[in-house]
N, C-alpha and C positions, 0 to 999 in steps of 0.2 A: 252788596254792602251799601251802595248809593241809594237803592230803593229803601233800605231800612232807615237810613238817615233822613230821607224825605218823609217817611211815614211817622217818625218819632221826633217832632220838633223839640228844640232845647227849651227848658223851662224859662219862664219869664218872671222878672222881679215882681214881687208882691202877689204872685199867684200861688194857690195851693198846689202841692205836688205830692207824688206817691213814690216810694222807693220800690223799684221794680225787681231788684235782686239785692240780697244781703250785701251791705257795703260798709266801709270804714268811715267813721265820722271823726274829722280831724280838727285840731285847734287852728291850724293854718293850712294852706295848700302845701301838700307834702310834709305837713307838720306832725306833731305827736298825735297818736290815735287816742281819742277820748272815749269812743264807744263803737260797738258793732250794731248797726241798725238792721232790724228784721224786715224782710220783704213784706210789702203791703202797708208799712207804716206811713202815715200822712204827716206832712209838715208844710211850711211856707217858705218860699224862696225869697231870700233877702237881697242877694246880689248875684251877678254872673261874671265869672272870670274864666272863660274857656281854657282848658277842658273841665273847670271846676264850677260848682255853684255853692253859694253860702246859704244855709238853711237854718230855720229856727226849730229846735227840738223841744217839746214840752211834754210833761207827764208827771206821774206820781212815783215816789221812792219811799221805801220802808224807812221810817225815821231813825231807828237805831243804827242804820248803816251810814248815817251822815254825821258830820261834825261841823259845828259853827266855826267861822273864821272872821277875822276883823281886817279891815283895810282892803282897798281895791273895789272892783265892781261886783265881786261875788261874795255871797253870804255863807255858802256851804261848800264842803268838800266830801267826796265819797271816801269813807274811812274803812269800809270792809276790805279785808286783805285780798279777796278774790273778786272784788267789784260787786255790783248790784244791778238788779233789773230795774228798768224804767217802764212803767205801766200806763195804760190808757186811763185808768182810774184805780182807786185802792182795790187790790186783789183782782184787777182787771187784766186784759190782754197785755202780753209783754211786747213792748215796742223796740226796746234796745237793751243791750248789756253795757252798763257804764263801767269804765275802768277805774281802779283805785286811784285816787288823787285828782279825779276830774272835778273842776270847780263849777259851781252851779249858782244860779240866781233863785232865791226863794220867792214863790208867788202866793202860796196859800197853805194852810195847815188844817188837818183833821186828826182826830185821835190816832196816833201811830203812823201817820203818813204826812208827807210834804209834797206839794206840787212845785216843780222846778222848771227852769228854762235855761237853755244854752244855745248860743249861735256857734256854728261850726261849718266845715267844708266837706263836700262829698264830690266824687267824680260825677260829672253830668250824665255820663252814660248809664248810671245806676238810678237816675231820678227822672220821672216822667211827669209832665204837667197834668193836673187833675188829681182827684182823691177817691176815685171809685174802684181802684184795683182791689182784687180779692186778696185776702190774707191766707196764705197756705204754707209758707216756708219759714215761719218765724222760729221754730224749734232749732233748726240748723244754725241760725244766727246767734242764738243765746245760750247754746249748750256749753258746759265747761270746756275749756280749750283742749286739754289733754284727755283723750278717751281712756277709760279704765279697762284694763285687760280682763276678759272673762275667764272663768274656770271653776267648775264645781260649785260648792257652797261658799267659797272664799274668792276674793279678788285682790289683786295687787294694784295699788295706785300707780299711775304713770310717772315717768321720770320728772315731769314738771309739776307734780302735785295735781290736786283736783278739788273743785268746790263741792261741798256737801250742801244740798238744797233742801228746803222744807217739803218740796214736792217737785215733780218734773219741770214745772214752770214756776216754781216758788222762789223764795228769797234765800239768800245765803245764810247758813247757820255756822259753818266752820270750813276750814281749809285743811284737807287731808295731806299729810306729808308724803313726799315721793317714796315709793317702795313699801309703804305701810300696807299690811294685810287687814282686810275688812271682812266681816262676816255678812253674807248675803241673806236677807230675810225674804225678799220677793223680787220679781222681775216684771218690768213693763216695757216691752219693746227694747230700746237701747238703754233703758234706765234700770238701775238696781237699787233697791232699798236696803240700806246697810245699818248695822248696829255699831254705835260708837260708845265706848265706855272709858271713863277716865276721871281725873281729879282736877279740880280748879281751886285756886287759892282764895280763901274767904277770910279776911282779917277778922280779928276778934271784934264782936259788936256789943253794944250796950244791951242791957236788959230790955229796954224799950224797943230797940231794933230787932232783937231776937223774938219778941212777942209778935212783931209784924209778920214774921216768916212762919209762925206756928199755924198748923191747920186746926181750925175750930170745928169740932164735930158736935158740940153741944149747943150751937147757936142756930136757931130756927129762922126761916124767912120772916116770920112775924117780928122777930127781934130787929132785923134790918130795917123793916118798914117803920118801926117805932123810933129808931135812932139811926137814920141813914148816914149821917156825918161820922158817927162813931166807928162804923165798920168799913168805910170806904178804903179800899186797898188791902183789906185783910183776906186771908185764905179760909175757905169753908169747904166742908165735905158734906154732901147731901144725897139722899136717895130721892130720885125723881122719876116720874112716869113720863116717858117721851110721848108727845102728841104729834108734832110735825116739825119739819125744817122749813123755815121761812126766810124771806129776804126783806130787809128793813125798807119801808117807804120813807119818803122825805120828812113826813110828819113826826117820825120817831127820832127826835133830836138827840137821844142818848146813844144812837148808832150813827155810823155814816151811811149814806143812801146806798142800798144794795147789799149791805153787810149781811152775811148769813147768820141766822141765830136759831136756836132750838126753843120751841114753845113747849113747856113742860109744866107739870103740877106736882105738888109735894105729896108725901105719904101722910101728912097730918090730917086730922078729921075734917078740917075746913077746906082741904085740897086747894091751897093757895097756888096761883100761877107764878112761874119763874121763867125768866128769859136767860138763855146761855149763849153768848156770842161765840162763834166758831171760827178759829184761825184757819188759814188755808191748809196747813198740814194735817188738820183733824177732820176736814170736810168729808173725805172719802169714808172715814169710820162712821160718821154720823149718818151719811146717806144710806148705810146698810141697816140702820135701826128700823124696827117695825113699829107702827103705831101702837100705843099702850104698853110697850115694852118698858121694863124697869131698868134703870141705870144708876150707877153711882158716879158722881162727878166731883172732882176737886176743881174749884174755880176761885179766881180773885174777884172780889166785889168791885164792880165798876160803879154801881150806885145801889143804895138800899131801897130806893123808891123812884122808879122811872117817871119822867115828867108827864108822859101821856097816860099811863095806867096805874102808877103807884106801886108796881111790882118790882122785886129785886132783879138786877141784871148782873150776871157773872161773866167773866172771861174764862173760857174753858182751858184748863191745864191738863187734866187727866180724865179718862172715861173708862168705866168698866160696865159690861152688860150683865144683867141678872134677871131675876123674876120678882114676883110680888114679895114685899117684906114678910119675913117669917118663914118662907119656904127654904128648903135645903140649899137652893141656888141663890139665895138672897145675897147680893154683893157685900152687905154689911157683915154677914156672918162669916164670909170667906176671907175677910181682911182686905187690905189695899196696900200693894207694895210701894 
């Protein structure tokens, strides 16, 4: 034990450090737990109070899981009932799982994401000076707390409930009630993809608001290019030919840097190009597409004319695979649920 202590000196104030094992991030020494930090996450040591160190945690959080607050030193609070992931970048590696109610300082915004910061305390034994440690155990740190019992094509949620995520390392969509039976669609290691069906209260809306939720099947990409402001935020349904899955460079200002998107072209005679931004939960489906395959997409218009190319950009909501328009397997002829 003495040799281990000599080999692993305590972190020094102001120096970068790495979490060597998954650990609790607290508001004060022995105080409320704010987050569970993944092994390999890098941070900066702010102060030392043996056996504790105060560290600065920074990263990106999915904006819908946060709420604004007034007063005090913090701008935001984690509002998602099951907490939310803190990531190295939008859709990036998971650094920590933030608990519901954790207060945060806002640093920066991008579409759909907020960069935040928080000071907190960790056991010094879980933190090593330096930032070169490999990342390999983050999943254990951020998985939902109550494991879900396995069994056949159905599973029962554990006694403390469980978070339903958009992907194994994705963001929280809902909280499953303890004891609820869920249908299993697929399995991946210790993860199960489940089907959730139900009803949500939707107050009566005005005719104008109802129009914004209608899917426009008779609007072509050329219409968006001609009047981009008119169609921003509207839903459209298009047949597209998949060309490739790309990652946005910094010069594409209508995306955040590194955001995955589909490069596709339309079935119109002029074969106009269209970009379709892909959310994390849809990425695996898109990765299975073959070049030149025909697809039917439902998407929300991010912009009718991208700043760099002048082409429409959609945010992907639904995707169906098909063949060339006019064939028996054309998705348009099969309908769209």
